[in-house]
C-alpha positions in Angstrom: 0.0 0.0 0.1 1.3 3.4 -0.9 -0.4 6.3 1.2 0.6 9.9 0.3 -0.7 13.0 2.1 -0.7 16.1 0.0 -1.2 19.4 2.4 -0.9 23.0 1.8 2.2 25.0 3.0 0.5 26.0 6.3 -1.0 22.6 7.2 2.1 20.8 6.2 4.2 23.0 8.5 1.6 22.5 11.3 1.3 18.8 11.0 4.5 17.8 9.8 5.7 16.3 13.3 2.5 14.6 14.0 2.4 12.6 10.5 6.1 12.1 10.6 5.4 9.6 13.4 3.8 7.1 10.8 6.4 5.6 8.5 4.0 4.4 6.1 2.8 8.1 5.4 4.6 10.1 2.7 4.1 13.8 3.1 4.0 16.1 0.3 3.1 19.7 -0.4 0.1 20.3 -2.6 -2.2 23.0 -3.8 -5.0 21.2 -1.9 -5.3 18.7 1.1 -5.9 15.3 -0.1 -4.8 11.6 0.6 -3.7 9.4 -2.2 -3.8 5.6 -1.7 -2.8 3.3 -4.5 -3.5 6.0 -7.2 -6.9 6.8 -5.7 -7.2 10.2 -4.1 -9.8 11.8 -1.7 -10.1 15.2 -0.3 -9.1 15.9 3.2 -10.2 18.6 5.7 -7.8 19.1 8.7 -9.7 19.7 11.7 -8.6 20.9 15.3 -8.8 18.7 18.4 -12.3 18.4 19.8 -13.5 20.9 22.4 -14.7 18.0 24.8 -17.3 18.8 27.5 -19.4 16.2 29.1 -20.0 14.4 25.9 -17.1 13.7 23.5 -19.5 11.9 21.1 -21.7 15.1 20.8 -18.6 17.2 20.3 -17.4 14.8 17.4 -20.9 14.8 15.7 -20.8 18.7 15.8 -17.5 18.7 14.0 -18.4 16.2 11.5 -21.2 18.5 10.3 -18.7 21.0 9.3 -16.8 18.5 7.0 -17.9 19.2 3.4 -19.5 16.3 1.5 -17.1 13.7 -0.1 -14.3 14.8 2.2 -12.2 13.0 4.9 -12.2 15.1 8.1 -9.1 14.3 10.1 -8.1 15.4 13.6 -4.3 15.3 13.7 -2.5 16.1 17.1 0.4 14.8 19.0 -1.9 13.2 21.5 -5.3 12.0 20.9 -6.9 10.1 23.9 -8.8 6.8 23.3 -11.9 8.3 24.3 -11.7 11.0 21.6 -10.6 8.4 19.2 -13.7 6.3 19.8 -16.0 9.5 19.3 -14.2 10.6 16.2 -14.5 7.1 14.7 -18.4 6.8 15.5 -18.9 10.3 14.1 -17.2 9.1 10.7 -14.2 11.0 11.2 -10.4 10.1 10.9 -7.7 10.9 13.2 -3.8 10.8 13.6 -2.0 10.6 16.9 1.7 11.8 16.7 2.9 8.9 19.1 2.5 6.5 16.0 -1.4 5.9 15.4 -3.5 6.6 12.5 -7.1 5.9 11.5 -8.4 7.0 8.1 -11.7 5.8 6.9 -14.3 6.4 4.3 -16.9 4.2 2.6 -15.1 0.9 1.3 -11.7 1.9 2.9 -10.0 1.6 6.2 -6.4 2.2 7.2 -5.6 1.7 10.7 -2.1 1.8 12.2 -1.4 1.7 15.9 1.9 0.4 17.1 0.7 0.7 20.7 -2.0 -1.9 20.2 -5.7 -1.3 20.1 -7.4 -1.8 23.3 -10.1 -4.6 23.8 -13.7 -3.5 23.9 -14.6 -1.9 27.4 -10.8 -1.8 28.3 -9.6 1.5 29.4 -5.7 1.6 28.9 -5.2 5.2 29.3 -8.0 5.7 31.8 -6.7 3.0 34.0 -3.5 4.9 34.6 -5.4 8.4 34.8 -7.7 7.2 37.5 -4.6 6.0 39.6 -3.1 9.4 39.3 -4.8 11.2 42.3 -4.7 14.8 43.2 -1.2 14.7 44.6 0.0 12.9 41.5 -1.7 15.6 39.4 0.0 18.0 41.4 3.5 16.5 40.6 2.9 16.6 37.0 2.0 20.2 37.2 5.2 20.9 39.0 7.2 18.8 36.3 5.4 20.7 33.4 5.5 24.1 35.2 9.5 24.0 34.9 11.6 24.3 31.8 13.9 21.3 32.5 13.3 18.3 30.3 15.2 15.8 32.7 14.3 14.6 36.0 15.2 12.3 38.6 12.6 10.3 40.9 14.0 12.0 44.0 14.0 15.5 42.7 10.4 15.1 41.5 9.5 13.7 45.0 11.3 16.7 46.8 9.7 19.4 44.5 6.2 18.2 44.6 6.3 17.2 48.1 5.3 13.6 47.6 6.9 10.3 48.5 9.6 8.7 46.4 7.3 5.9 45.6 4.7 8.1 44.5 6.9 10.0 42.3 8.2 6.6 40.7 4.3 5.9 40.0 3.8 9.3 38.5 6.7 8.6 36.0 5.5 5.0 35.2 2.1 6.5 34.3 3.9 9.0 32.0 6.0 6.3 30.6 3.0 4.0 29.8 1.5 7.0 27.8 4.8 7.5 26.0 5.3 11.0 27.4 8.7 10.3 29.2 11.6 7.7 28.7 14.2 6.7 31.1 17.9 7.0 30.6 20.7 5.8 32.5 20.5 3.1 35.4 20.4 3.0 39.3 21.1 6.2 41.1 22.0 8.1 37.9 18.7 7.1 36.1 16.6 10.0 35.1 13.5 10.5 33.2 13.3 12.8 29.9 10.2 14.5 28.9 9.5 13.8 25.2 6.7 16.2 24.4 5.5 18.8 26.8 2.6 19.7 24.5 1.3 16.0 24.5 1.8 15.9 28.2 -0.3 19.0 28.7 -3.0 17.3 26.8 -2.7 14.3 28.6 -2.8 16.0 32.0 -5.9 17.8 30.9 -7.7 14.5 30.1 -6.5 13.2 33.6 -7.7 16.2 35.4 -11.0 16.5 33.5 -11.8 12.8 34.4 -11.8 13.6 38.0 -14.8 14.6 40.1 -15.2 18.3 40.8 -14.3 19.5 44.2 -16.8 20.8 46.6 -17.7 24.4 46.0 -19.8 27.1 47.3 -20.8 30.6 45.8 -21.3 34.1 47.4 -20.9 37.8 46.7 -18.6 40.4 47.7 -19.3 44.1 46.9 -16.6 45.2 44.3 -16.6 46.9 40.9 -14.3 44.6 39.2 -13.0 40.9 39.5 -9.7 42.0 40.6 -11.3 44.1 43.4 -13.2 40.8 44.2 -10.0 38.8 44.4 -8.2 41.7 46.4 -10.9 42.0 49.0 -10.9 38.2 49.5 -7.2 38.0 49.8 -7.1 40.7 52.5 -9.8 38.7 54.5 -8.1 35.4 54.0 -4.7 36.5 55.0 -6.0 38.2 58.1 -7.9 35.0 59.0 -5.0 32.6 58.0 -7.0 30.8 55.3 -4.8 29.2 52.4 -6.0 30.2 49.0 -5.1 30.6 45.4 -7.1 32.5 42.6 -7.6 30.4 39.6 -9.6 30.4 36.4 -10.0 33.5 34.3 -9.5 35.8 37.3 -6.1 34.0 37.7 -5.2 34.5 34.1 -6.2 38.1 34.4 -4.0 38.8 37.5 -1.1 36.8 35.5 -1.2 39.6 33.0 -3.4 37.6 30.4 -6.8 39.0 30.3 -8.5 36.2 28.0 -11.9 37.4 28.8 -13.2 41.0 28.4 -15.6 40.4 31.3 -15.3 38.1 34.2 -18.5 37.4 36.0 -17.3 35.1 38.7 -14.0 35.1 40.5 -12.8 31.4 41.2 -10.7 30.8 44.2 -9.5 27.7 45.7 -9.3 27.4 49.2 -7.3 24.9 51.6 -7.5 23.6 55.2 -11.4 24.2 55.4 -14.3 23.3 53.3 -15.4 26.3 51.1 -18.7 26.9 53.3 -16.6 27.0 56.5 -14.1 29.4 54.8 -17.1 31.9 54.1 -18.3 31.4 57.8 -14.8 32.3 59.1 -14.5 35.3 56.9 -18.1 36.4 57.7 -19.1 36.2 54.2 -22.8 35.1 53.6 -23.3 32.0 51.4 -25.7 31.8 48.7 -28.3 29.0 49.0 -28.8 26.4 46.3 -31.8 28.4 44.8 -29.7 31.4 44.7 -26.6 30.1 43.0 -25.9 31.9 39.8 -28.0 35.0 40.6 -25.7 37.9 41.5 -22.9 35.6 42.2 -19.5 37.0 41.8 -17.3 34.6 44.0 -17.1 30.9 43.9 -14.8 28.9 46.2 -13.5 25.5 45.4 -12.1 23.2 47.8 -8.3 22.7 47.0 -8.1 19.0 47.2 -4.5 17.9 46.9 -3.2 21.7 47.2 -3.7 21.7 43.2 -3.9 25.5 43.2 -2.2 26.7 46.5 0.9 24.6 46.2 3.5 26.8 44.4 1.1 29.7 44.1 2.8 32.9 43.2 1.9 36.6 44.5 0.6 39.0 42.1 0.5 42.6 43.4 -0.3 41.1 46.9 -2.8 38.3 45.8 -1.9 34.7 45.7 -2.6 32.9 42.2 -2.6 29.3 41.4 0.3 28.1 39.0 -0.2 28.7 35.4 -1.1 25.1 34.6 -3.6 25.1 37.3 -5.1 28.1 36.0 -5.5 26.8 32.5 -6.8 23.5 33.6 -9.5 25.0 35.8 -10.6 27.3 32.9 -10.9 24.3 30.4 -12.9 22.2 32.5 -15.4 24.9 33.0 -16.5 24.7 29.2 -18.1 27.2 27.3 -16.4 30.6 26.9 -14.0 29.6 29.7 -12.9 26.7 27.8 -12.2 29.0 24.8 -10.4 31.3 26.9 -8.3 28.3 28.1 -7.1 27.7 24.5 -6.1 31.4 24.2 -4.2 31.3 27.8 -2.4 28.2 26.6 -1.1 29.6 23.5 -0.1 33.0 25.2 1.3 31.8 28.5 1.8 28.0 28.7 3.7 27.6 25.3 6.2 30.2 26.5 7.4 28.1 29.6 
C-alpha cells in the first residue's frame, strides 16, 4: 500500500511532526489537502482537536457536520486520547496521533495503524493509569510541566512536588506508559526525559478532566471588578489565616493574560477548610442552592491535593494558582471559559 498525504504549506508545517510518526505516510506539499492511496485520491479537511465537554460523542458529531461532502475529516494532534478516538470514529471522522497511530476511513476503505496496540472493547488503557493518578499525582505533573527542564530524577520530583519517592515513581510510570517520558541511565543516575511537553499537557488535561469536581460554594462580595473581588478576598483570607489561590479566568487576568473581556465570577481555591466553612470564618454570607448563579461574583472551590495553593505565586499581593492549574480550571468549566483556556495556553503555557 502506498499512502501519500498532500497538504498545503500551512497545514504541512503545522502537522509535519504528527504525521512523521507514521513511517507508512509520505508527506508532500500540494495545492489542496488530499490523501492518495494506490493511485486513488480523496479530499481531506484538517480539523482541530475536539473541544470536549461532558459528551465527546456530541462534540465529534458537531465537528463532523462542518466537513464538506465527499471529504475526509481528520483530527491530527500529538496526543489523541482513546475516548476522543472512539468518538471521532463513531462520527465517521479520521484521526492521527503523533505517537505513532493513524485511523483513516471512508466508505469502502479503512487504514488503521497503531503500534501501541488497540485495546479490547471496554478496556480503558489510558483511563486505568489516569484514575490511579490522584490529586497529589496531578500536582506532581503540574510541578514537572511548570519547569523548563526536560530531565528529572525520581528524588527530585518527590522533593519538588512534596510527595514520597514511591509516589513519584508511580507518576513517572504512568507517563512512561503513555509515552510522554522515557528513562535514561541506570541505578541512582537514572533520570526521566520529557519527550513532548505539549502532548503531556493534553494528557494531563484528560486526567484532570476525568476527576470529580471538588466541593464548592458561591457568594457575593461588593466590588466593581473581578480584581477588586480577588483583592478583598485576599485581604480577608490573609488576616484569617486561610490558604487560598485565585484561579480560572480571574487568575489568568492577574497573571497578565486578560483572556475574557468580562469576568462574572471570580474562582478561588481554598485549603484547610471546606468552602462553606471558609465563608463562615470570613463572615461572608453563602448563597443558597436556589440563589446560586443569581448575583454570584465569588465561587470557592475546595483545593483538594493543594492543586492551586501549592507553588502559588503572589501578584500585587494576591496569591494566584500556578499557570497550568489556571489553564486546567478554565478548561474544565466549558463554554467561553474553555475557549479562553485555549488562548491562555497559546499565550502563557507555550512560553514556559
